[in-house]
N, C-alpha and C positions, 0 to 999 in steps of 0.2 A: 399726899403730895402737896396739897394746898398749904398745910402747916409748914412744910419745908420751904416753900416759896416765900411765905410770909417771914419765916426766920431769916432766909437769905436777904430779903429786902431790909429787914431791921438791922442786920449785921452790916449790910452794905452802906446804909445811911450813917451808921456809927463810924465805919472806916473812912468814909468821905469826910466826916467832921474831924476825925483825928488827923487824917493826912493834911487837910486844909489848915488845921491848927499848927501842925509841925511845919508846913510850908511858910506860914505867916511868922512863926517864932524864929525860924532859922534863916529865912530869906533865900533859901535854895531854890524855891519854885514859887510861882504865883498861886496864892490860895484861891483866887477866883477861877483860875484855869483848872485847878484840881477839882473844885466844886462843880464846874461846868462839865468836865469830863465824866465825873461820877453821875451827875444828873442826866446826862445824855444816855448813859448805860442804864440808869434807873428807868428812864422812859422806854428804853428798848425792852427790858425785861417785863415791864408792865404791859406793853403792847403785845409781846409774845404770850403772856399769860392770858390776856383777853382773847387773842386769836385762838389759842389752844382750847380755852373753855367753850368758845362758840363752835369750834369745829367738832369737838368731841361730844357735844350735847345735841339735843334735838333742835336747838336754836339754829344750827347750820342749815337744816333743811327748810325751816320756816322763813329765815331771813338771810339768804346768802349774800345780799348786798352789804350787810353790816360787816361780815367777815372780809369781803373784798375791800371795803373802805378802811378797815383796820390794817390790812396788809399794805394798802396804798399809803396810809399814814406812816407806817413803819419805814417803808422805803423812802418816802419823802424826807423823813427826818434824817436818815443816814446818808442820803446822797445830796439832797438839796441844802438842808440846813447846815450840815457839817461843812460843806464847801463854802457856803456863805459865811459861816463863822470864821473859818481860817482865812478867807480873803478880806473880810471887812472888820473883824474884831482883833485887836492885838492880843493874841493868846500866847502863853508860855507853852510851847509844844511838850516839854518834859512834864510840866505840871498837868497838862491835859491827859497825857499818856498815863501818868500815875493815877489820876482820878478814874480813868476808864478801866484801869487794871483792878481797881478795888472790887468790882463785881466778881471777877475771877477769884480773888482771895476770899471774898465772902462765901462764894459757892463752895470752894475747897474747904474752908473752915467748918461750915455747917455739915458738909458731907462727912468729914473726918469725925466731927462730934457725934453725928448720927451713927457712924460705923462703930464707934466705941460703945455707944449705948446698946446697940443690937448685940454686940459681942458679950456684954455683961448680962443681957437678958437671956442669952442662950445657955449660959453656965448656971 
């Protein structure tokens, strides 16, 4: 599973870069907003990965405060920082939405690629 998460992260960063380049070249959306939307989602998946690793291993029973701190950081990012961003920073909403969607596309792409590989392995 860790390999798939790392693949998703790599594909996600590549998609963010490609979407930002398309936004810059065409002028349809702000490339900075695309990158920011993608980076917010990258931070989200990284924090979820850290929380999951600590909850599913023996570290959770040894240091529950770390898990609580990570969960608090995750919710702080998505409630506090996103609200601050939209109120204080001039963002292109469509560009931000496209950047945030790149994580879903990366996950779908890696899952479909993995499904094709397992189907080939079974035959």
